C-alpha positions in Angstrom: 2.9 14.3 4.7 5.5 13.7 7.5 9.2 14.7 6.3 11.4 11.9 8.2 14.4 13.4 10.2 16.9 12.4 12.5 14.9 13.5 15.8 11.8 11.8 14.5 9.4 10.2 16.8 6.0 9.9 15.6 3.0 7.5 15.7 -0.4 7.4 13.6 -3.9 6.5 14.7 -3.9 3.8 11.5 -7.7 2.7 12.2 -9.0 6.3 11.9 -6.9 6.9 8.9 -8.1 3.7 7.2 -12.1 4.6 8.2 -11.4 8.0 6.9 -9.6 6.9 3.6 -12.4 4.0 2.9 -15.1 6.8 3.1 -13.4 9.3 1.0 -14.9 10.7 -1.7 -11.9 9.8 -4.0 -12.4 5.9 -3.2 -15.9 6.1 -3.5 -15.2 7.6 -7.1 -12.5 5.6 -8.5 -12.2 2.9 -6.3 -8.8 3.6 -4.9 -6.7 6.4 -2.9 -3.9 7.0 -1.1 -2.2 9.4 1.8 1.6 9.5 1.7 2.8 9.3 5.5 6.1 9.7 5.7 8.5 10.6 3.1 12.5 11.3 3.0 14.7 10.0 0.8 15.6 6.7 2.5 11.9 5.8 3.0 8.4 6.5 2.2 5.4 5.0 3.8 1.9 5.3 2.1 -1.2 4.1 3.6 -3.1 2.8 0.5 -7.1 2.0 0.5 -8.9 -0.2 -2.4 -12.5 -0.7 -2.5 -13.8 -4.1 -2.7 -13.1 -5.3 -6.4 -10.8 -2.6 -7.4 -7.3 -3.0 -8.7 -4.1 -1.3 -9.7 -2.9 -1.8 -13.3 0.5 -3.4 -13.6 3.0 -1.4 -12.4 6.7 -1.3 -11.4 7.9 -1.2 -7.6 9.8 2.1 -7.1 12.2 0.8 -4.9 12.5 -2.3 -2.6 9.1 -2.5 -1.2 7.1 -4.0 1.9 3.6 -4.4 1.8 1.8 -4.7 5.5 -1.8 -4.9 5.3 -3.9 -3.3 7.5 -7.7 -4.0 6.8 -9.0 -6.5 4.3 -7.6 -8.7 1.8 -5.5 -7.8 -1.3 -4.1 -10.1 -3.8 -0.5 -9.2 -5.5 0.5 -10.8 -8.3 3.6 -10.5 -10.4 4.3 -11.9 -14.1 1.9 -13.6 -16.2 2.0 -17.0 -14.8 2.2 -16.5 -11.3 -0.4 -17.3 -8.5 -1.9 -14.3 -6.5 -0.5 -14.2 -3.1 -3.6 -12.8 -1.0 -2.4 -10.3 2.1 -5.2 -10.3 5.0 -3.4 -9.1 8.3 -1.5 -12.5 9.0 0.4 -11.6 6.0 3.0 -9.4 4.4 4.9 -8.8 1.3 8.3 -8.1 0.3 9.2 -7.2 -3.5 12.3 -6.4 -5.0 13.1 -2.9 -7.2 11.4 -2.7 -10.2 9.3 -5.6 -9.9 5.8 -5.7 -11.9 3.2 -6.7 -10.6 -0.8 -6.1 -10.2 -2.9 -5.3 -6.7 -6.2 -6.6 -6.2 -8.7 -6.1 -3.6 -10.9 -8.7 -2.7 -12.8 -6.7 0.1 -12.5 -3.1 1.2 -8.9 -2.9 2.3 -5.9 -1.3 3.2 -2.2 -1.1 3.3 1.0 0.1 4.2 3.1 0.7 1.5 6.8 0.9 2.5 9.2 1.9 -0.3 13.3 1.9 0.2 15.4 3.8 -1.6 14.9 4.2 -5.0 17.9 2.8 -7.1 
């Protein structure tokens, strides 16, 4: 994990990190894994990987959230009646703080979860 400070100017090899996560033992065992890339009071960035068919059960967004797909395709759904929003590298998604949602990977997938300040 990287602590974000005023002088920070950093980069990450996302393709390599995604490959590492998608072949990791936790992903093979549980269908999901994640790595926190940046952590500060104002910003958290988490690289999340899901195996095809894996899902994240209903949970609340911990702050304002931006989801940026890196590989594969994931479907996000909020509420009981909404249609899922598929993210595949051509689309990103923003969610408000506290929005309850689910996530399902349609294929082996990875996305950046960018979380703003918690309310």
